[in-house]
C-alpha positions as CSV (number, residue, x, y, z in Angstrom):
1,X,-12.4,7.9,17.7
2,X,-12.5,11.7,19.2
3,X,-10.7,10.5,22.8
4,X,-11.3,14.5,23.7
5,X,-15.2,13.6,23.1
6,X,-15.2,10.7,24.5
7,X,-13.7,11.9,28.0
8,X,-15.7,14.8,27.8
9,X,-19.3,12.7,28.0
10,X,-18.5,9.2,28.7
11,X,-20.4,7.0,30.9
12,X,-19.4,4.1,33.5
13,X,-21.8,1.3,35.3
14,X,-23.0,2.2,38.3
15,X,-25.6,0.3,40.4
16,X,-28.8,2.0,38.6
17,X,-27.1,1.5,35.1
18,X,-24.9,3.7,33.3
19,X,-24.1,7.1,35.1
20,X,-22.0,10.2,33.4
21,X,-18.9,10.9,34.1
22,X,-17.2,14.2,32.9
23,X,-13.6,14.1,32.6
24,X,-12.1,14.5,36.0
25,X,-14.2,12.2,37.2
26,X,-13.1,9.6,34.6
27,X,-9.8,10.5,35.6
28,X,-10.5,9.2,39.2
29,X,-12.5,6.3,38.4
30,X,-9.6,5.0,36.4
31,X,-6.9,5.7,38.8
32,X,-9.1,3.8,41.4
33,X,-10.2,1.0,39.4
34,X,-6.7,0.3,38.6
35,X,-5.6,0.2,42.4
36,X,-8.4,-2.1,42.8
37,X,-10.7,0.2,44.5
38,X,-14.1,0.5,43.6
39,X,-14.7,3.9,42.0
40,X,-18.4,3.9,42.5
41,X,-20.3,3.7,45.7
42,X,-24.1,2.5,46.2
43,X,-26.6,4.8,45.7
44,X,-29.3,5.1,47.8
45,X,-32.4,3.9,46.9
46,X,-34.6,6.3,44.8
47,X,-38.5,7.4,46.3
48,X,-40.9,4.9,45.3
49,X,-42.9,7.7,44.0
50,X,-40.0,8.9,41.8
51,X,-38.9,5.0,41.1
52,X,-42.7,3.9,39.8
53,X,-45.0,5.7,37.5
54,X,-48.4,4.4,36.8
55,X,-48.8,5.8,33.8
56,X,-50.0,3.8,31.1
57,X,-48.5,5.9,28.2
58,X,-44.7,6.2,29.7
59,X,-44.6,2.2,30.6
60,X,-46.9,0.5,28.4
61,X,-49.0,-0.3,31.0
62,X,-46.3,-2.1,33.2
63,X,-45.2,-0.9,36.7
64,X,-41.6,-1.5,37.0
65,X,-40.2,-2.6,40.1
66,X,-38.8,-0.1,42.2
67,X,-34.5,0.5,42.1
68,X,-33.0,-1.0,44.8
69,X,-29.2,-0.7,45.8
70,X,-27.3,-3.5,47.0
71,X,-24.2,-3.5,47.4
72,X,-21.7,-6.1,46.1
73,X,-21.3,-9.8,47.8
74,X,-18.0,-11.8,47.6
75,X,-16.9,-14.6,50.1
76,X,-13.8,-12.5,51.8
77,X,-10.9,-14.7,50.7
78,X,-11.9,-12.5,47.5
79,X,-12.8,-9.2,48.8
80,X,-9.2,-7.5,47.4
81,X,-9.6,-8.9,44.2
82,X,-11.4,-6.9,41.6
83,X,-11.8,-7.1,37.8
84,X,-8.6,-8.6,36.3
85,X,-6.5,-5.5,34.9
86,X,-6.4,-7.2,31.5
87,X,-9.9,-6.9,31.7
88,X,-9.5,-3.4,32.7
89,X,-7.2,-2.2,30.3
90,X,-9.0,-4.1,27.1
91,X,-12.0,-2.3,27.6
92,X,-10.3,1.0,27.9
93,X,-8.7,0.5,24.7
94,X,-11.9,-0.2,23.1
95,X,-13.7,2.7,24.5
96,X,-10.6,5.2,23.5
97,X,-9.8,3.7,20.1
98,X,-5.9,3.5,21.7
99,X,-3.5,0.5,20.5
100,X,-3.3,-2.6,22.9
101,X,0.0,-3.6,23.4
102,X,-1.4,-4.8,27.2
103,X,-3.3,-7.7,27.2
104,X,-1.1,-11.0,25.9
105,X,-3.4,-12.5,23.3
106,X,-2.6,-12.5,19.8
107,X,-4.3,-9.9,17.4
108,X,-4.0,-12.8,14.1
109,X,-4.9,-16.3,13.9
110,X,-3.8,-19.4,15.0
111,X,-2.1,-21.7,12.5
112,X,-4.9,-23.8,9.3
113,X,-3.8,-27.1,10.2
114,X,-4.9,-27.0,13.6
115,X,-8.1,-24.9,13.1
116,X,-8.4,-28.2,10.2
117,X,-8.2,-30.5,13.1
118,X,-10.9,-28.8,14.9
119,X,-12.7,-28.9,12.4
120,X,-12.3,-32.5,11.2
121,X,-13.0,-33.4,15.0
122,X,-16.7,-31.5,15.1
123,X,-17.3,-32.9,12.0
124,X,-16.6,-36.6,12.8
125,X,-18.4,-36.1,16.2
126,X,-16.0,-35.8,18.9
127,X,-18.8,-33.6,20.2
128,X,-19.3,-35.2,23.7
129,X,-18.0,-35.1,27.2
130,X,-14.3,-36.1,27.1
131,X,-12.5,-38.4,29.3
132,X,-12.2,-35.9,32.6
133,X,-8.7,-36.1,32.5
134,X,-7.9,-35.9,28.6
135,X,-9.0,-37.7,25.2
136,X,-6.2,-40.3,25.1
137,X,-4.5,-38.8,22.1
138,X,-3.9,-35.4,23.5
139,X,-2.6,-36.9,26.1
140,X,-0.1,-39.3,24.3
141,X,0.9,-36.0,22.7
142,X,1.7,-33.8,25.6
143,X,4.0,-37.1,26.5
144,X,5.7,-37.4,23.5
145,X,6.4,-33.3,23.6
146,X,7.6,-33.2,27.1
147,X,9.9,-36.5,26.6
148,X,11.3,-34.1,23.4
149,X,11.4,-31.1,25.1
150,X,12.7,-32.1,28.7
151,X,14.0,-35.4,27.9
152,X,11.4,-37.4,30.8
153,X,9.8,-40.0,29.9
154,X,5.9,-39.3,31.7
155,X,3.0,-42.0,31.5
156,X,0.2,-40.1,29.1
157,X,-2.5,-42.0,31.4
158,X,-1.4,-41.4,34.9
159,X,0.5,-38.3,34.8
160,X,-1.0,-36.5,32.3
161,X,-4.3,-34.2,33.4
162,X,-5.7,-32.0,30.8
163,X,-7.2,-28.8,32.0
164,X,-9.4,-26.1,30.7
165,X,-6.3,-23.5,30.0
166,X,-3.2,-23.0,32.3
167,X,-5.3,-20.9,34.1
168,X,-7.5,-23.9,35.3
169,X,-4.6,-26.1,35.8
170,X,-3.0,-23.8,38.1
171,X,-6.7,-23.6,40.2
172,X,-6.6,-27.6,40.2
173,X,-3.0,-27.7,41.3
174,X,-3.2,-25.0,44.0
175,X,-6.7,-26.6,45.1
176,X,-5.9,-29.8,44.9
177,X,-2.3,-29.7,46.6
178,X,-3.0,-26.2,49.0
179,X,-4.3,-27.2,52.3
180,X,-5.3,-23.4,54.3
181,X,-2.2,-22.1,56.2
182,X,0.0,-23.9,53.9
183,X,2.7,-21.1,53.3
184,X,3.9,-21.0,49.3
185,X,6.2,-18.7,47.7
186,X,5.8,-16.8,44.6
187,X,8.0,-14.4,42.8
188,X,7.1,-10.8,41.8
189,X,5.9,-9.8,40.1
190,X,3.7,-12.9,39.3
191,X,0.6,-13.5,37.0
192,X,-2.5,-12.5,39.2
193,X,-4.2,-15.6,39.2
194,X,-1.3,-17.0,41.4
195,X,-2.5,-15.1,44.5
196,X,-6.3,-15.2,43.9
197,X,-6.0,-18.9,43.8
198,X,-4.0,-19.1,46.5
199,X,-6.4,-17.0,48.3
200,X,-9.2,-19.0,47.5
201,X,-6.9,-22.3,48.9
202,X,-6.6,-20.0,52.1
203,X,-2.8,-20.3,51.7
204,X,-0.2,-17.7,53.4
205,X,1.8,-16.5,50.4
206,X,5.1,-14.8,50.2
207,X,7.3,-12.6,47.5
208,X,10.3,-13.2,46.7
209,X,11.0,-9.8,44.8
210,X,12.7,-9.7,41.2
211,X,14.1,-6.5,40.2
212,X,15.4,-4.9,37.3
213,X,17.6,-4.7,35.4
214,X,18.2,-8.2,35.5
215,X,15.4,-9.9,37.2
216,X,17.6,-12.1,39.1
217,X,16.4,-14.3,41.7
218,X,17.9,-12.9,45.3
219,X,19.0,-16.5,46.2
220,X,20.0,-16.1,50.6
221,X,16.9,-14.1,50.2
222,X,14.9,-17.3,49.1
223,X,16.7,-19.2,51.5
224,X,15.8,-17.3,54.5
225,X,12.1,-17.1,53.0
226,X,11.6,-20.6,53.3
227,X,10.4,-22.4,56.7
228,X,8.8,-24.9,58.3
229,X,5.4,-23.9,57.2
230,X,6.5,-23.7,53.5
231,X,5.1,-26.2,51.3
232,X,5.5,-25.0,47.9
233,X,7.4,-22.4,45.8
234,X,5.6,-21.4,42.3
235,X,7.7,-20.4,39.4
236,X,7.1,-18.9,36.0
237,X,9.7,-19.5,33.4
238,X,10.2,-17.5,31.0
239,X,8.7,-15.2,33.1
240,X,5.7,-13.5,32.7
241,X,5.9,-9.9,33.4
242,X,9.6,-9.2,32.8
243,X,10.2,-11.3,29.7
244,X,13.4,-13.3,32.7
245,X,13.8,-16.7,32.2
246,X,15.6,-18.6,35.2
247,X,18.7,-19.5,34.6
248,X,20.2,-22.9,35.5
249,X,21.9,-21.9,38.8
250,X,18.7,-20.1,39.7
251,X,16.6,-23.9,39.0
252,X,19.2,-25.9,41.1
253,X,19.2,-23.3,44.3
254,X,15.8,-23.7,44.3
255,X,16.0,-27.6,43.4
256,X,18.0,-28.1,46.1
257,X,16.1,-26.1,48.7
258,X,13.0,-27.8,48.0
259,X,14.5,-31.3,48.2
260,X,16.1,-30.0,51.6
261,X,12.9,-28.7,53.2
262,X,10.7,-31.5,51.5
263,X,8.8,-28.6,49.4
264,X,6.7,-29.1,46.3
265,X,7.3,-26.8,43.0
266,X,5.0,-25.9,40.7
267,X,6.4,-24.6,37.2
268,X,4.1,-22.4,35.1
269,X,5.7,-23.1,31.6
270,X,3.4,-21.6,29.0
271,X,6.0,-19.5,27.4
272,X,8.4,-22.4,26.9
273,X,8.7,-22.2,22.7
274,X,9.2,-18.2,23.1
275,X,12.7,-18.1,24.5
276,X,14.7,-16.3,22.7
277,X,18.5,-16.2,24.3
278,X,18.7,-19.3,25.8
279,X,17.3,-23.0,25.8
280,X,14.3,-23.8,28.4
281,X,14.8,-25.5,31.5
282,X,11.9,-27.5,32.5
283,X,12.2,-27.8,36.5
284,X,11.2,-31.3,36.1
285,X,14.1,-32.1,34.8
286,X,16.5,-31.3,37.0
287,X,18.1,-34.1,38.6
288,X,15.3,-35.1,42.4
289,X,12.6,-32.5,41.5
290,X,10.3,-34.6,39.0
291,X,8.7,-36.2,42.2
292,X,7.9,-33.4,43.7
293,X,7.2,-30.7,40.6
294,X,3.9,-30.2,38.9
295,X,4.9,-28.5,35.2
296,X,1.8,-26.5,33.9
297,X,1.6,-25.9,30.1
298,X,-1.1,-24.4,27.4
299,X,-1.3,-24.6,23.7
300,X,-2.5,-20.6,23.3
301,X,0.4,-19.1,23.4
302,X,2.7,-21.3,21.3
303,X,-0.2,-21.6,18.3
304,X,-2.2,-18.1,19.2
305,X,-5.2,-19.8,20.1
306,X,-5.6,-18.5,23.2
307,X,-9.6,-18.8,23.1
308,X,-9.7,-22.6,23.1
309,X,-8.3,-22.7,26.7
310,X,-6.5,-26.2,26.1
311,X,-3.9,-26.9,29.2
312,X,-2.4,-29.5,30.8
313,X,-0.4,-30.0,34.1
314,X,2.2,-33.1,34.2
315,X,2.9,-34.5,37.6
316,X,3.8,-38.2,39.3
317,X,1.2,-39.9,40.4
318,X,1.2,-39.3,44.1
319,X,0.8,-35.5,43.0
320,X,-1.4,-36.0,39.7
321,X,-4.2,-38.0,42.4
322,X,-4.6,-34.0,44.2
323,X,-4.3,-32.2,40.8
324,X,-7.3,-34.3,39.5
325,X,-9.5,-34.2,42.3
326,X,-9.6,-30.8,42.2
327,X,-9.9,-30.7,38.4
328,X,-12.9,-32.9,38.4
329,X,-15.2,-30.4,40.6
330,X,-14.0,-27.4,38.5
331,X,-14.8,-28.1,35.0
332,X,-14.7,-31.6,34.9
333,X,-13.8,-32.2,31.2
334,X,-12.3,-29.6,28.5
335,X,-13.9,-29.4,24.9
336,X,-13.6,-32.7,23.0
337,X,-12.8,-31.3,19.1
338,X,-10.2,-28.6,20.8
339,X,-8.3,-31.6,22.4
340,X,-7.9,-33.9,19.4
341,X,-6.8,-30.4,17.3
342,X,-4.3,-30.0,20.3
343,X,-3.0,-33.2,19.7
344,X,-2.4,-32.4,16.4
345,X,-0.9,-28.9,17.1
346,X,1.5,-30.6,19.5
347,X,3.0,-32.9,17.0
348,X,3.9,-30.3,14.5
349,X,7.5,-30.5,12.8
350,X,10.6,-28.4,14.6
351,X,10.3,-26.5,11.9
352,X,6.9,-24.4,13.1
353,X,8.8,-24.2,16.5
354,X,11.5,-23.0,14.8
355,X,9.6,-20.3,12.4
356,X,7.8,-19.7,15.3
357,X,10.8,-18.0,17.7
358,X,12.1,-16.5,14.4
359,X,8.7,-14.3,14.0
360,X,8.4,-13.2,17.4
361,X,12.2,-12.4,17.8
362,X,12.0,-9.8,14.7
363,X,8.4,-8.5,16.8
364,X,10.8,-8.4,19.2
365,X,12.8,-6.2,17.9
366,X,10.6,-3.9,16.3
367,X,8.7,-2.9,19.5
368,X,12.1,-2.7,21.8
369,X,13.8,-0.5,19.1
370,X,10.8,1.3,19.1
371,X,10.2,1.7,23.1
372,X,14.0,3.2,23.0
373,X,13.6,5.6,20.4
374,X,10.2,6.8,22.4
375,X,13.0,7.3,25.3
376,X,11.9,4.6,27.7
377,X,14.7,2.7,29.4
378,X,14.2,-0.3,28.3
379,X,14.9,-3.6,30.4
380,X,16.3,-7.6,28.8
381,X,13.4,-9.9,27.5
382,X,14.9,-12.9,26.9
383,X,11.4,-14.6,26.8
384,X,7.7,-14.7,26.4
385,X,6.0,-11.8,24.6
386,X,6.4,-9.0,27.1
387,X,8.7,-6.7,27.6
388,X,9.9,-4.4,30.8
389,X,10.5,-0.3,30.3
390,X,11.0,2.0,33.0
391,X,8.6,4.9,32.4
392,X,10.0,7.8,34.8
393,X,12.0,9.7,32.2
394,X,8.5,10.8,31.3
395,X,7.9,12.5,35.0
396,X,5.0,10.3,36.2
397,X,4.7,9.0,39.3
398,X,3.5,5.4,39.0
399,X,2.9,3.2,36.5
400,X,-1.0,3.9,36.7
401,X,-1.0,7.2,36.3
402,X,1.4,7.2,33.5
403,X,-0.7,4.5,31.9
404,X,-3.8,7.0,32.1
405,X,-1.8,9.2,30.6
406,X,-0.8,6.4,28.1
407,X,-4.1,5.7,27.3
408,X,-5.7,9.1,27.1
409,X,-2.9,11.1,25.4
410,X,-1.2,8.7,23.6
411,X,-3.5,6.2,22.4
412,X,-1.5,3.2,23.6
413,X,-2.6,1.0,26.1
414,X,0.2,-0.7,28.6
415,X,-0.1,-2.8,31.7
416,X,0.8,-1.7,35.2
417,X,2.4,-4.1,36.8
418,X,2.5,-2.9,40.2
419,X,-0.8,-4.9,40.4
420,X,1.5,-8.0,39.8
421,X,2.8,-7.5,43.6
422,X,2.3,-8.0,47.0
423,X,4.0,-4.1,47.6
424,X,2.7,-2.0,45.0
425,X,5.5,0.1,45.5
426,X,7.7,-2.3,44.0
427,X,6.4,-2.0,40.7
428,X,5.4,1.8,40.6
429,X,8.2,2.9,38.1
430,X,7.7,-0.3,35.3
431,X,4.9,-0.6,32.4
432,X,4.9,-3.9,30.4
433,X,4.2,-4.0,26.7
434,X,3.4,-6.9,24.7
435,X,4.6,-7.4,21.3
436,X,2.5,-10.4,20.1
437,X,0.7,-8.2,17.7
438,X,1.3,-7.6,14.0
439,X,3.5,-5.5,12.8
440,X,1.1,-3.1,11.5
441,X,0.0,-2.6,14.6
442,X,3.4,-2.3,16.4
443,X,4.3,-0.1,14.0
444,X,1.4,2.3,14.6
445,X,2.3,2.2,18.5
446,X,5.3,3.0,18.3
447,X,4.7,5.6,15.8
448,X,2.4,7.2,18.2
449,X,4.8,7.1,21.4
450,X,7.6,8.3,19.7
451,X,5.3,11.4,18.3
452,X,3.6,12.4,21.3
453,X,5.8,11.3,24.4
454,X,7.5,14.0,25.7
455,X,10.3,13.7,28.4
456,X,9.7,15.7,31.6
């Protein structure tokens, strides 16, 4: 794609269809959309004489309905949330022919043995509604894998709930266990669905900021943040977007706070098999924590099958009740044949998970070395398939300005992480890249940045 041409004459959606944007209005539009401010305001309705033609030759005898402008409508609890940053950046990657190192989905396929299991399940007629909380074979496979990974034995029928991806597990957990006015503590930067779903639940959100270079938990600040109104603390380890892994010391400190203050713990562990420099520790395995913990996970990241949307929540029966009540009225049940295939995936031999870690370690090294050569300050990534960098050597005032430049002039997409903070200023110097791409894509992106980026 000719990037200059696409910038000089391009379009953007408006209330009357596609509206032309010039180079400068596109820049303003992108900047505004990334700041979660709508760049386009509703246009006044066109006069009826202009909107309606009675000429049969122009309209085949059909009189079109006059065009009307309608303001967008959304519940107040979601007014601040626009299209997710992942959707925006992926669309921009396509529009400008940029290499997408933004959204965390692989550009390669999952393993054949899992796909073949799905085909076999479809051909065997496993195509109707599944049991609401999961087909028995997947619930059992989740319990077996959790025992192997954490040392905890759980009841597959009473303590495992299969959901439509981890995002739904998060939603079911929050909507099923959090009441309006409850306080929930997050660690910023955080996955964007956390705040949005907490808003839907009417919760009050507190954020503890993790800061570079190591993104360590400020323990005393966290302790001071816990109050009599705190209902839950939510963690994500390995952590998206920083690549941080919570240490045992940090987890034990959080566990002590939860037990002393009767606080629940929601643990998103979707990247547990992508832990490179330390063993993953499941929060539920910390002594005294299983009874107050919901552990959430999914198939997509580990098996490169993000489009299948198979996830699960593990919790003791008294917490599972709330999770399942919400799940029942969110999706009720998840894709039946894909659940059967997911069971086969989770029973993969250890060699699969070892090879996965080796492959991603090599991809990480390829990207990290390239980012350093291009001039970024690169922060350590101990887990996930993300790397956080400091973009300030290139002279831009914010992550959004830099990412706009990176797409337009360099042809590479990254994620501006300021959208993952309650206070966007905390993330304005940072950019997140992903390395869940094939090696040729990573090399091409690195070469573009090494060739076109210049320090200021």
